[in-house]
C-alpha positions in Angstrom: -52.0 -18.6 -104.0 -51.9 -20.9 -107.0 -49.6 -23.9 -107.1 -48.7 -25.8 -110.3 -48.6 -29.6 -110.5 -44.9 -29.6 -109.9 -45.5 -27.6 -106.7 -44.1 -24.4 -108.0 -45.9 -21.1 -107.1 -47.8 -19.6 -110.0 -47.4 -15.9 -110.0 -50.0 -13.3 -111.0 -48.9 -11.1 -113.9 -50.2 -7.8 -115.2 -52.3 -7.3 -118.3 -50.5 -5.3 -121.0 -53.5 -3.0 -121.4 -57.3 -3.0 -121.1 -57.6 -4.2 -124.7 -55.9 -7.5 -123.6 -58.5 -7.9 -120.8 -61.3 -7.2 -123.3 -59.9 -9.8 -125.7 -59.7 -12.4 -123.0 -63.4 -11.9 -121.9 -64.6 -11.6 -125.5 -63.2 -15.0 -126.3 -64.1 -16.5 -122.9 -67.3 -14.9 -121.6 -67.7 -17.9 -119.2 -65.3 -16.1 -116.9 -68.1 -13.6 -116.3 -70.9 -16.2 -115.7 -70.4 -19.9 -115.1 -74.1 -20.7 -115.0 -75.4 -19.0 -118.1 -73.9 -19.2 -121.6 -73.0 -15.7 -122.8 -72.4 -14.7 -126.4 -70.1 -11.8 -127.3 -71.7 -9.5 -129.9 -69.3 -6.6 -129.9 -65.9 -6.1 -128.3 -62.2 -5.6 -128.8 -61.8 -4.5 -132.4 -65.5 -3.9 -133.0 -66.8 -1.9 -130.1 -70.4 -1.0 -130.0 -70.9 2.7 -130.6 -74.0 4.3 -129.2 -74.9 7.9 -128.4 -73.5 7.6 -124.8 -70.1 6.4 -126.0 -68.3 3.2 -127.0 -69.1 0.0 -125.0 -66.1 -2.2 -124.3 -68.0 -5.5 -124.5 -71.6 -6.1 -125.4 -73.1 -9.6 -124.8 -76.4 -11.5 -124.8 -77.3 -14.7 -123.0 -79.2 -17.6 -124.5 -82.3 -16.3 -122.8 -82.0 -12.8 -124.2 -80.4 -11.0 -121.3 -78.7 -7.8 -122.4 -75.2 -7.4 -120.9 -72.8 -4.4 -120.9 -69.2 -5.1 -119.8 -66.8 -2.3 -118.9 -63.2 -3.2 -118.4 -60.8 -1.3 -116.2 -57.3 -2.0 -114.9 -56.4 -1.0 -111.3 -53.6 1.3 -112.5 -56.2 3.3 -114.4 -57.4 6.0 -112.0 -60.7 6.1 -113.8 -61.7 2.8 -112.3 -63.9 4.3 -109.6 -66.8 6.8 -109.8 -66.2 7.5 -113.5 -66.8 4.0 -114.6 -69.9 3.6 -112.6 -71.4 6.8 -114.0 -70.3 5.7 -117.5 -72.1 2.4 -117.5 -75.3 3.9 -116.0 -75.1 6.4 -119.0 -75.0 3.3 -121.3 -78.3 2.0 -119.8 -80.1 5.2 -120.6 -78.8 5.2 -124.1 -79.5 1.5 -124.9 -83.0 1.8 -123.4 -83.7 4.3 -126.2 -83.0 1.7 -128.8 -85.1 -1.1 -130.3 -83.8 -4.5 -131.3 -83.6 -3.4 -134.9 -81.7 -0.2 -134.1 -79.3 -2.1 -132.0 -78.8 -4.7 -134.8 -78.0 -1.8 -137.1 -75.6 -0.3 -134.6 -73.7 -3.6 -134.4 -73.6 -3.9 -138.2 -75.9 -6.9 -138.1 -73.6 -8.7 -135.7 -76.4 -9.0 -133.2 -78.6 -10.7 -135.7 -75.8 -13.1 -136.6 -75.3 -14.1 -133.0 -79.0 -14.5 -132.4 -79.2 -16.8 -135.5 -76.4 -18.9 -134.0 -78.3 -19.6 -130.8 -80.7 -22.5 -130.7 -83.5 -21.2 -128.6 -87.2 -22.0 -128.4 -88.1 -18.4 -127.4 -88.2 -15.5 -129.8 -84.9 -13.9 -128.9 -85.4 -10.6 -130.9 -88.7 -10.1 -129.1 -87.1 -10.7 -125.7 -84.1 -8.5 -126.4 -86.4 -5.7 -127.7 -88.5 -6.0 -124.5 -85.5 -5.9 -122.3 -84.0 -2.9 -124.0 -87.2 -0.8 -123.9 -87.7 -1.6 -120.2 -84.1 -1.0 -119.2 -83.5 -4.6 -118.1 -79.8 -4.5 -118.7 -77.0 -6.2 -116.7 -73.9 -4.1 -116.0 -70.6 -5.9 -115.3 -67.4 -4.1 -114.3 -64.5 -6.4 -115.0 -61.2 -5.4 -113.4 -57.8 -7.0 -112.9 -57.8 -6.0 -109.2 -60.6 -4.4 -107.3 -60.2 -1.6 -104.8 -62.1 -0.5 -101.8 -63.8 2.6 -103.4 -65.0 0.7 -106.5 -66.3 -2.2 -104.3 -68.1 0.2 -102.0 -69.8 2.1 -104.9 -70.8 -1.1 -106.7 -72.1 -2.8 -103.6 -74.1 0.2 -102.7 -75.8 0.3 -106.1 -76.5 -3.4 -106.0 -77.9 -3.3 -102.5 -79.9 -0.1 -102.6 -81.1 0.3 -106.2 -82.7 -1.8 -108.9 -79.5 -1.8 -111.0 -78.3 -5.2 -111.9 -74.6 -4.5 -111.5 -71.7 -6.8 -110.8 -68.0 -6.3 -110.0 -65.8 -9.2 -111.2 -62.1 -9.6 -110.7 -60.2 -11.3 -113.5 -56.7 -12.2 -112.4 -54.0 -13.3 -114.9 -51.4 -15.9 -114.0 -48.5 -17.4 -116.0 -47.3 -21.0 -115.5 -44.3 -21.4 -117.9 -45.8 -20.9 -121.3 -49.3 -21.2 -120.1 -51.5 -18.3 -119.2 -54.3 -18.9 -116.7 -57.3 -16.7 -115.8 -59.2 -16.8 -112.5 -62.5 -14.9 -112.0 -63.8 -13.8 -108.6 -67.2 -12.3 -108.1 -66.7 -9.3 -105.8 -70.2 -7.9 -105.9 -73.2 -10.0 -107.1 -76.0 -8.3 -109.0 -79.7 -8.2 -108.4 -81.7 -10.4 -110.7 -82.8 -8.6 -113.9 -86.4 -9.6 -113.7 -87.5 -6.0 -113.2 -86.4 -2.8 -115.0 -83.4 -1.0 -113.7 -84.9 1.8 -111.5 -83.3 4.7 -109.6 -83.1 4.2 -105.8 -86.3 5.0 -104.0 -88.5 5.0 -107.1 -91.9 3.3 -106.5 -93.2 0.5 -108.7 -93.3 1.8 -112.3 -96.2 4.2 -112.8 -96.2 3.5 -116.6 -96.9 -0.2 -116.1 -99.8 0.6 -113.8 -101.1 3.0 -116.4 -100.9 0.3 -119.0 -102.9 -2.1 -116.8 -105.6 0.6 -116.3 -105.7 1.4 -120.1 -106.0 -2.3 -121.0 -108.9 -2.7 -118.5 -110.7 0.0 -120.4 -109.9 -1.5 -123.8 -111.2 -5.0 -122.7 -114.5 -3.5 -121.5 -115.3 -2.3 -125.0 -113.6 -4.9 -127.2 -114.7 -8.4 -126.0 -113.7 -9.9 -129.4 -110.2 -8.4 -129.3 -109.0 -8.6 -125.7 -105.6 -7.5 -124.6 -104.7 -10.4 -122.4 -101.2 -11.7 -123.2 -97.8 -10.2 -122.4 -95.7 -8.8 -119.5 -95.6 -5.7 -117.3 -94.5 -3.5 -120.3 -96.7 -4.9 -123.1 -100.1 -6.5 -123.7 -101.0 -8.5 -126.9 -104.3 -8.4 -128.7 -104.9 -11.8 -130.5 -107.0 -11.9 -133.6 -109.0 -15.2 -134.1 -108.0 -15.6 -137.7 -104.3 -15.4 -136.8 -101.9 -17.5 -134.7 -100.4 -16.0 -131.5 -97.1 -15.1 -133.2 -99.1 -12.5 -135.3 -100.7 -10.0 -133.0 -101.4 -6.4 -132.2 -99.8 -4.9 -129.1 -99.8 -2.1 -126.6 -96.3 -1.3 -125.4 -94.8 1.1 -122.9 -91.6 1.4 -120.9 -90.4 2.4 -117.5 -88.4 5.4 -118.6 -90.9 7.8 -120.3 -94.5 8.3 -121.2 -94.2 6.9 -124.7 -96.8 4.4 -125.9 -96.3 2.1 -128.9 -99.3 0.8 -130.8 -98.1 -1.9 -133.2 -98.6 -5.1 -135.1 -95.9 -7.7 -134.5 -95.0 -10.5 -136.8 -92.9 -13.0 -134.8 -92.9 -15.7 -137.4 -89.5 -17.2 -138.1 -88.0 -17.1 -141.5 -88.7 -20.8 -142.2 -92.5 -20.1 -142.1 -93.8 -19.5 -145.6 -96.4 -17.0 -144.3 -93.7 -14.9 -142.6 -92.5 -13.1 -145.7 -96.0 -12.6 -147.0 -97.1 -11.0 -143.8 -94.0 -8.8 -143.8 -94.7 -7.6 -147.3 -98.3 -6.8 -146.3 -97.0 -4.6 -143.5 -94.6 -2.9 -145.9 -97.5 -1.7 -147.9 -98.4 0.8 -145.2 -95.1 2.7 -145.3 -95.8 6.4 -145.6 -99.4 5.8 -144.4 -100.9 7.9 -141.6 -103.5 7.5 -138.9 -105.4 10.7 -138.1 -107.4 11.6 -135.1 -108.9 14.9 -133.9 -105.8 15.5 -131.9 -103.0 14.5 -134.2 -101.8 12.8 -137.4 -99.5 9.8 -136.6 -97.0 8.2 -139.0 -96.9 4.4 -139.4 -93.4 3.1 -139.2 -92.3 -0.3 -140.6 -89.3 -2.2 -139.3 -87.8 -5.6 -140.3 -85.0 -7.5 -138.7 -82.1 -8.5 -140.9 -81.8 -11.8 -139.1 -82.2 -14.7 -141.4 -83.5 -17.0 -138.7 -85.9 -14.6 -136.9 -87.8 -12.8 -139.7 -89.5 -10.5 -137.2 -91.2 -7.4 -138.6 -93.3 -4.7 -137.1 -95.7 -1.9 -138.0 -96.2 0.7 -135.3 -97.4 4.1 -134.2 -95.6 6.1 -131.5 -97.7 8.2 -129.0 -95.6 10.6 -126.9 -98.1 10.8 -124.1 -100.3 8.4 -122.0 -103.9 9.2 -123.1 -106.3 6.3 -122.6 -108.9 7.5 -125.1 -106.4 8.5 -127.7 -104.4 5.2 -127.3 -107.5 3.1 -127.8 -108.6 5.1 -130.8 -105.3 4.8 -132.5 -105.3 1.0 -131.9 -108.8 0.7 -133.3 -107.8 2.6 -136.4 -104.6 0.5 -136.9 -106.7 -2.7 -136.7 -109.3 -1.4 -139.1 -106.7 -0.2 -141.5 -104.5 -3.4 -141.5 -106.3 -6.4 -140.3 -108.0 -7.6 -143.5 -104.8 -7.4 -145.6 -102.7 -9.1 -142.9 -105.3 -11.9 -142.6 -105.4 -12.3 -146.4 -101.7 -12.5 -146.7 -101.5 -15.1 -144.0 -104.2 -17.2 -145.6 -102.8 -17.0 -149.1 -101.3 -20.1 -150.7 
């Protein structure tokens, strides 16, 4: 029960429709998380359209957490198994996207929000890593929970690696004022690991990457792969700063391996645009081995603040020898031009 300052009971009122609830959360994401500052990227009149469907609300945190919010009203009979299946489908679809692809899907709204956040970390890099590794928080926001939805959500939270929350957002009216109260019904797991299906063992792909990197380091003492996380390992070149590096990257969802050069310089660094242009020169270039010819792909963020760019090769299978050979060829092909562009005045 809520009581006003004149000791009148404040009654709860119904939302007009789900769009109203979306609008409230889009403008006040703090209702979903009182401890971390969330930023709305897409919602209400600009839903995020991905292959799995339209996401009601898409948000990021100041630390690069990727957050999907699905809103449902209690009078909507879909607010049980259907919504749970729907948001899990969103994970698989988002995990297929890179930061650049997601930025394009949001019509550069993601880049604009990232630019507005004062962060010491490289947010595009963190978001890209979270996407590829399925580290995505799922929030079901309802006006009133029910036993079935609570049971399903709690089971997923307790017995799987899904970072899923169920939050109730009640609406009240006190005269002309409208008040909103959020209650956390089900709290999520921390999203420090990829979302994994119940019962799955520690990610085999990450163990493969560790093994592959061990083999690489044995034969390349001057270009060790030492830095990174479970899903990626960086190779630092002595003539370049750490923000310019080669990288092995894999994910928890398939056997793909990315071999790439990553330019993480911000736009206000003079060398950033020169390095980006040196990478652009390799568009339509190929790397050939005895097994296959690989296309080199160039990507550049449209963010004005984080002028991140990449040049990469995609391998669709985990083959230690082939992976190392492609990285060797990528370094041989590109390193001198990249170093020259960085050192140029």
